[in-house]
Backbone as a chain_set.jsonl record, in Angstrom:
{"seq": "MENHLPAAVELCARELRQVGDKLYWRYK", "coords": {"N": [[-14.293, -1.057, 7.795], [-11.681, -0.881, 10.03], [-10.366, 2.381, 11.987], [-8.59, 2.033, 13.406], [-5.481, 2.912, 12.473], [-3.453, 4.859, 12.302], [-3.115, 7.819, 9.913], [-1.258, 7.989, 8.798], [0.242, 5.936, 8.488], [-1.89, 4.827, 8.0], [-1.675, 5.34, 4.745], [0.844, 4.767, 3.797], [0.88, 1.807, 3.727], [-0.272, 2.388, 1.31], [0.594, 3.328, -0.321], [2.951, 1.479, -0.444], [1.364, -1.354, -1.52], [0.669, -0.265, -4.238], [3.723, 0.286, -5.357], [3.983, -2.427, -4.778], [2.106, -3.438, -6.707], [3.278, -2.622, -9.051], [5.505, -3.701, -9.794], [4.288, -6.351, -9.793], [3.229, -6.746, -11.778], [5.406, -6.061, -13.412], [7.381, -8.307, -13.299], [5.207, -9.872, -14.006]], "CA": [[-12.953, -1.243, 8.003], [-11.256, -0.328, 11.165], [-10.054, 3.232, 11.688], [-7.68, 2.435, 14.402], [-4.333, 2.935, 12.308], [-2.811, 6.727, 11.926], [-3.515, 8.283, 9.058], [0.231, 8.155, 8.103], [0.659, 4.238, 8.728], [-2.736, 4.737, 6.031], [-1.129, 6.041, 3.157], [2.228, 4.37, 3.654], [0.795, 0.533, 3.716], [-1.037, 2.049, 0.533], [2.386, 3.615, -0.976], [3.637, 0.114, -0.208], [0.552, -1.478, -2.191], [0.923, 0.673, -5.514], [4.867, 0.153, -5.66], [3.936, -4.323, -4.704], [0.995, -3.659, -8.39], [4.165, -2.085, -10.842], [6.481, -4.663, -9.752], [4.424, -7.801, -9.447], [2.483, -6.793, -12.986], [6.178, -5.932, -14.458], [7.699, -8.858, -13.919], [4.864, -11.127, -13.425]], "C": [[-12.637, -0.331, 8.912], [-10.298, 0.962, 11.687], [-9.333, 3.528, 12.893], [-5.381, 2.692, 13.899], [-4.703, 4.549, 11.725], [-3.099, 6.77, 10.594], [-2.108, 8.053, 7.888], [0.726, 6.709, 7.587], [-0.355, 3.844, 7.295], [-1.89, 4.48, 5.071], [0.05, 5.604, 2.952], [2.1, 3.088, 3.646], [0.0, 0.974, 1.566], [-0.503, 2.602, -0.926], [3.301, 2.054, -1.395], [2.747, -0.852, -1.421], [0.893, -1.565, -3.564], [1.886, 0.289, -5.8], [4.706, -1.683, -5.961], [3.475, -4.129, -6.358], [2.156, -3.181, -9.009], [5.005, -3.489, -10.457], [6.207, -6.204, -9.898], [3.993, -7.284, -11.114], [4.5, -6.424, -13.785], [7.29, -7.142, -14.674], [6.842, -10.715, -12.932], [5.35, -12.548, -15.341]], "O": [[-13.063, 0.823, 8.863], [-9.163, 0.521, 11.867], [-9.266, 4.629, 13.44], [-4.405, 2.646, 14.648], [-5.612, 5.112, 11.114], [-3.357, 5.696, 10.051], [-2.052, 7.988, 6.66], [1.392, 6.441, 6.587], [-0.142, 3.197, 6.269], [-1.484, 3.378, 4.7], [0.545, 5.963, 1.884], [3.232, 2.616, 3.549], [-0.168, 0.078, 0.739], [-0.901, 2.444, -2.08], [4.02, 1.755, -2.348], [3.47, -1.15, -2.371], [1.315, -2.59, -4.099], [1.686, -0.408, -6.795], [5.127, -2.228, -6.981], [4.231, -4.537, -7.24], [1.906, -3.511, -10.169], [4.854, -4.367, -11.307], [7.043, -7.095, -10.044], [4.923, -7.69, -11.811], [4.545, -6.734, -14.975], [7.98, -7.219, -15.691], [7.157, -11.654, -12.201], [5.183, -13.765, -15.265]]}, "num_chains": 1, "name": "protein.A"}
């Protein structure tokens, strides 16, 4: 993976992904 993005952005994207997965499995 490319490391051009700052760590903060990567962490934020990871958090959003986890929340998205929870919502997906809940409302699937």
